C-alpha positions as CSV (number, residue, x, y, z in Angstrom):
1,M,152.7,39.3,123.7
2,A,151.5,42.4,124.8
3,Q,147.5,43.2,125.0
4,A,145.9,45.3,122.9
5,N,144.4,48.2,124.0
6,L,140.8,48.5,122.7
7,Y,139.8,52.0,124.0
8,G,139.8,54.3,121.1
9,R,138.5,52.0,118.6
10,D,135.1,53.3,116.7
11,R,132.5,50.8,115.8
12,A,133.3,49.1,112.5
13,S,136.8,48.4,113.8
14,L,135.5,46.6,117.0
15,R,133.2,44.4,114.6
16,E,136.1,43.4,112.5
17,W,138.1,42.8,116.3
18,L,135.3,41.0,117.9
19,T,135.1,38.5,114.9
20,R,137.8,36.2,116.4
21,F,135.0,35.6,118.8
22,D,131.8,35.0,116.7
23,A,130.3,37.0,118.3
24,P,127.4,38.9,116.4
25,P,128.0,42.5,115.5
26,F,125.3,44.7,117.7
27,H,127.8,43.4,120.5
28,A,130.3,46.0,119.4
29,D,127.6,48.4,119.5
30,Q,127.0,47.7,123.0
31,L,130.6,48.1,123.9
32,Y,131.0,51.2,122.3
33,R,127.9,52.4,124.4
34,W,129.5,51.0,127.8
35,W,133.0,52.7,127.2
36,Y,132.4,56.2,125.1
37,A,128.4,57.1,126.8
38,R,128.9,55.3,130.1
39,R,133.0,55.0,131.1
40,R,133.4,51.4,132.1
41,F,136.5,50.3,131.5
42,D,135.7,46.9,133.5
43,P,134.6,43.7,132.0
44,D,132.6,43.1,135.0
45,D,130.1,46.4,134.2
46,W,129.2,45.3,131.0
47,T,126.4,43.6,132.2
48,D,125.0,43.0,129.0
49,L,127.4,41.1,127.2
50,P,127.4,37.5,127.9
51,V,130.0,36.2,130.3
52,A,131.8,34.2,128.2
53,L,132.7,37.0,126.0
54,R,133.5,39.5,128.3
55,H,136.3,36.3,129.8
56,Q,137.3,36.3,126.1
57,I,137.8,40.2,125.5
58,A,139.7,40.7,128.8
59,E,142.4,38.1,128.0
60,E,143.6,39.4,124.7
61,A,142.5,43.0,125.2
62,V,142.4,46.1,127.8
63,V,140.6,48.9,128.0
64,D,142.7,52.0,129.2
65,P,142.2,55.4,128.5
66,G,145.0,56.2,130.4
67,T,145.4,57.6,134.5
68,L,145.6,60.8,136.2
69,A,149.1,61.0,137.9
70,E,149.4,64.4,139.1
71,S,147.9,67.4,139.1
72,A,148.4,71.6,139.9
73,R,145.8,73.6,141.0
74,A,145.7,77.2,140.2
75,D,144.0,79.9,142.3
76,D,142.0,80.4,139.8
77,G,140.3,76.8,140.2
78,T,141.7,75.9,137.5
79,V,143.4,72.2,137.7
80,K,146.1,70.6,135.1
81,Y,146.5,67.1,134.5
82,L,149.4,65.0,134.1
83,V,148.1,61.7,131.8
84,T,150.2,58.9,131.9
85,L,149.1,57.0,129.0
86,G,149.4,53.3,128.2
87,D,153.7,53.5,127.4
88,G,154.5,55.3,130.0
89,R,154.6,58.5,128.1
90,S,152.5,61.6,128.8
91,V,150.5,64.6,128.4
92,E,148.6,67.0,130.1
93,S,145.3,68.3,129.7
94,V,143.5,71.5,131.6
95,Y,139.9,71.6,133.6
96,M,139.2,75.1,133.5
97,E,135.5,76.8,134.8
98,Q,134.1,79.9,134.1
99,D,130.5,81.5,135.5
100,G,129.2,77.9,135.3
101,R,131.0,76.9,132.2
102,V,133.1,73.9,131.7
103,T,136.5,73.7,129.1
104,L,138.4,70.6,129.3
105,C,141.8,71.7,126.9
106,I,143.2,68.7,125.8
107,S,146.5,67.4,124.3
108,S,146.9,65.5,120.6
109,Q,150.7,64.4,121.0
110,V,153.4,64.3,123.1
111,G,155.4,67.2,122.2
112,C,155.6,69.2,119.5
113,A,157.0,69.7,115.9
114,L,156.5,72.8,114.6
115,D,158.9,74.6,117.1
116,C,156.9,77.9,117.3
117,D,159.3,80.4,119.0
118,F,156.9,81.7,122.2
119,C,155.3,78.2,123.0
120,L,156.7,76.1,125.8
121,T,155.6,72.7,124.4
122,A,157.8,73.1,121.1
123,R,160.6,72.7,123.7
124,M,160.2,69.5,124.2
125,G,160.5,68.5,120.5
126,F,158.1,66.0,119.3
127,V,157.6,62.5,120.5
128,R,154.8,60.9,118.8
129,H,151.0,60.8,118.1
130,C,148.0,60.3,120.5
131,T,145.9,57.9,119.6
132,P,142.2,58.7,119.3
133,G,141.5,56.5,122.6
134,E,144.7,58.7,124.4
135,I,142.5,61.2,123.2
136,V,139.3,61.2,124.6
137,G,140.6,59.1,127.3
138,Q,141.7,62.4,128.5
139,V,138.1,64.1,128.4
140,A,136.5,60.8,130.0
141,R,139.3,60.1,133.1
142,I,138.6,64.2,133.8
143,Q,134.8,64.0,133.5
144,D,134.7,61.0,135.5
145,L,136.8,62.9,138.3
146,H,134.7,66.6,138.8
147,G,131.4,63.9,138.0
148,M,130.3,65.7,134.8
149,G,127.4,65.3,132.5
150,N,128.1,63.9,129.0
151,D,127.0,67.3,127.4
152,R,127.6,70.5,129.7
153,F,131.4,70.9,128.9
154,N,133.7,71.9,125.8
155,V,136.8,70.8,124.3
156,V,139.4,72.6,122.7
157,F,142.2,70.5,121.0
158,M,144.8,73.3,122.7
159,G,147.3,71.3,125.0
160,M,150.2,69.7,123.8
161,G,150.9,69.2,120.4
162,E,150.1,70.2,116.8
163,P,146.5,68.9,116.2
164,L,146.1,68.9,112.7
165,H,149.7,67.3,112.2
166,N,147.8,64.4,114.3
167,F,145.1,64.7,111.7
168,D,143.4,61.1,111.7
169,G,144.0,60.7,115.3
170,V,142.5,64.3,115.8
171,V,139.5,63.5,113.6
172,G,138.9,60.2,115.3
173,A,138.5,61.4,118.4
174,V,136.3,64.0,117.2
175,R,133.7,61.9,116.0
176,L,134.0,60.0,119.1
177,L,133.0,62.9,121.1
178,T,130.6,64.3,118.9
179,D,129.0,60.6,118.2
180,A,125.7,60.2,120.3
181,D,126.1,56.7,121.0
182,G,129.8,58.0,122.3
183,F,130.2,60.8,124.8
184,G,127.3,63.0,122.8
185,L,128.7,66.6,122.7
186,S,127.2,68.8,119.6
187,W,129.9,70.2,117.2
188,R,129.5,73.4,118.6
189,R,131.2,72.4,121.7
190,V,134.1,70.8,120.2
191,T,137.1,73.3,118.9
192,V,140.7,72.1,117.0
193,S,143.4,74.3,117.2
194,T,145.8,74.8,114.3
195,S,148.9,77.1,113.6
196,G,148.0,76.8,109.7
197,M,148.8,73.7,107.9
198,V,146.7,74.9,105.0
199,P,146.4,71.2,103.4
200,A,145.3,69.6,107.0
201,I,142.8,72.6,107.2
202,E,141.3,72.0,103.5
203,R,141.0,68.2,104.1
204,L,139.3,68.6,107.9
205,A,136.6,70.8,105.4
206,E,135.9,67.5,103.5
207,E,135.5,66.0,106.0
208,T,132.2,64.6,107.2
209,V,132.5,65.8,110.9
210,H,133.2,69.5,111.2
211,P,134.7,70.5,114.6
212,R,135.1,74.4,115.2
213,L,138.0,76.1,114.1
214,A,140.6,78.1,115.4
215,V,143.5,78.9,113.7
216,S,147.0,80.5,115.5
217,L,147.5,83.9,113.9
218,N,149.8,85.8,115.8
219,A,151.5,88.1,113.2
220,T,150.3,90.2,110.3
221,T,153.5,89.8,108.1
222,D,155.3,86.8,106.4
223,E,158.8,88.6,107.9
224,T,157.8,88.2,111.3
225,R,155.4,85.4,111.3
226,S,158.1,82.7,109.9
227,R,160.5,84.3,112.7
228,I,157.9,83.0,115.7
229,M,155.9,80.5,113.6
230,P,158.2,78.4,111.3
231,I,155.4,76.7,109.8
232,N,154.7,79.7,107.9
233,R,157.5,79.4,105.7
234,K,156.0,76.8,104.1
235,Y,152.4,78.2,104.3
236,P,152.8,82.0,104.1
237,I,149.7,84.1,105.2
238,A,148.6,84.6,102.0
239,R,148.2,80.6,101.8
240,L,146.5,80.3,105.1
241,I,143.7,83.0,103.9
242,E,143.0,81.3,101.2
243,A,142.5,78.4,103.1
244,C,140.3,80.1,105.9
245,K,138.1,80.9,102.9
246,K,137.5,77.6,101.6
247,W,137.1,76.6,105.2
248,T,134.3,78.5,105.1
249,R,133.0,78.1,101.4
250,T,133.1,74.2,102.1
251,T,131.3,73.9,105.4
252,G,129.6,77.0,106.3
253,Q,131.0,77.9,109.3
254,S,132.8,80.8,110.7
255,F,136.4,80.2,112.2
256,T,138.6,82.1,114.3
257,F,142.0,83.6,114.5
258,E,143.8,83.5,117.7
259,Y,146.3,86.6,118.2
260,V,149.2,85.9,120.6
261,L,150.1,89.4,122.0
262,L,154.0,90.0,121.7
263,D,155.3,92.7,123.3
264,G,157.2,95.1,120.8
265,V,156.7,91.9,117.9
266,N,153.5,92.1,116.9
267,C,151.3,94.6,118.6
268,S,151.9,98.2,117.3
269,D,149.4,100.2,115.1
270,A,150.4,98.9,112.1
271,D,150.2,95.3,113.0
272,V,146.4,95.8,114.3
273,D,145.4,97.6,110.6
274,R,147.0,94.5,108.8
275,L,145.2,92.7,111.2
276,A,141.5,94.4,110.6
277,A,142.8,93.9,106.7
278,L,143.3,90.4,106.7
279,T,140.0,89.9,108.1
280,D,138.2,91.8,105.5
281,G,135.6,89.8,103.6
282,L,135.8,86.5,106.3
283,A,133.3,85.1,108.2
284,V,136.2,85.0,111.3
285,K,136.3,86.4,115.2
286,V,139.7,87.5,116.3
287,N,140.3,86.2,119.9
288,L,143.9,88.5,121.4
289,I,145.4,86.6,124.1
290,P,148.0,88.3,126.2
291,F,151.4,86.1,126.3
292,N,151.8,84.2,129.2
293,P,154.9,84.5,131.0
294,V,157.0,81.6,131.7
295,P,160.8,81.4,133.1
296,E,162.5,79.6,129.9
297,L,160.7,81.8,127.3
298,L,162.3,85.4,128.6
299,D,162.7,86.7,125.0
300,Y,158.9,87.5,125.3
301,N,156.0,89.9,127.1
302,A,152.7,90.9,126.9
303,P,152.0,94.3,126.2
304,S,150.6,96.5,129.4
305,K,146.7,95.4,130.3
306,A,145.9,99.3,128.7
307,R,147.9,98.5,125.3
308,I,145.9,95.6,125.2
309,F,142.7,97.6,125.5
310,A,143.4,100.0,123.3
311,L,144.2,97.8,120.5
312,R,141.0,95.5,120.8
313,D,139.1,99.1,121.0
314,R,141.4,99.9,117.4
315,L,140.2,96.6,116.0
316,L,136.6,97.6,117.1
317,D,136.6,100.9,115.1
318,R,137.8,98.7,112.0
319,G,134.8,96.7,112.0
320,V,136.3,93.6,113.5
321,R,134.6,91.0,115.8
322,V,137.2,90.7,118.7
323,S,137.1,89.9,122.1
324,I,140.7,89.4,124.7
325,R,140.8,86.1,125.9
326,W,142.5,86.2,129.3
327,S,144.1,82.9,130.2
328,R,143.3,80.7,133.1
329,G,145.6,78.8,135.5
330,Q,149.2,80.8,135.1
331,D,150.2,80.0,138.2
332,A,150.0,76.0,137.9
333,K,151.9,76.9,134.1
334,A,148.4,75.5,132.8
335,A,147.8,78.5,130.7
336,C,148.1,78.6,126.8
337,G,151.5,78.2,125.5
338,Q,152.4,77.0,129.1
339,L,151.7,73.2,128.4
340,A,155.0,70.6,128.8
341,L,155.9,69.3,132.0
342,L,154.1,69.2,135.5
343,S,156.9,70.6,137.2
């Protein structure tokens, strides 16, 4: 019988699992700190646990956060990693550093089910959800490789997959990342992105742990958004806006609209004016993201830089909080919308 992988379990689950050895509950707390705060996965390193218990655990289980199998480095220093999971499946993660700030972009699913027309990951289809351990394992492995501390970086759930489609896995991972005895990150350093799964946004607002929220809007009419983002056919823009309002009412937090700029599709003056109208009264900032080209998606291009700046200025003139997010790692296919396969 295959050994259980304990990595990703929370304290309560660990305590329950350890009852088979009649181990006192505090040993679960010790293991929790070894795995998530200290990132030590070898039983020989768990020196405050009895040797006999360490041997018992090793006989019945593994602690496997995944393996960094390959990497591709971009000219700007961004690194994309291929992470092999316990069943041989893979996801991609990205390490980005700019102006002394480090951000890790991690995946929540193998593939994606939502079929956004401008995203390369959609070409994979949906394979399966990642477990909480497979999600935070990406963080742990990259932390160790780059010698990163426990609180000096940001994590964004913007890799492969729709995070809120894997609600339980992602919320479990966020709890591990933001627990003081786990990875110890402030919630302000963790951002969960969604293409607009309205019930899941509302459910996340009711959770006791709240990361930052980023909503991929990408169009200002239901006709266009339904064409490039099929999820809009189920949850149109008006419903999405109501869910975002509920997010702010319930959590007291603002959120971000991510807006990928697709030349000839969603960046006319009329689009910009509608976008400004949609943000009216919302606690929101808009991130304009120029489309990152890939050969597999030849139907789309980014507008010119001059046009991008003009769009930003038009939004600023209308009182919208807005910035341009210039993607990093394009030459390694590590930028927004480019994650699918390493090669």
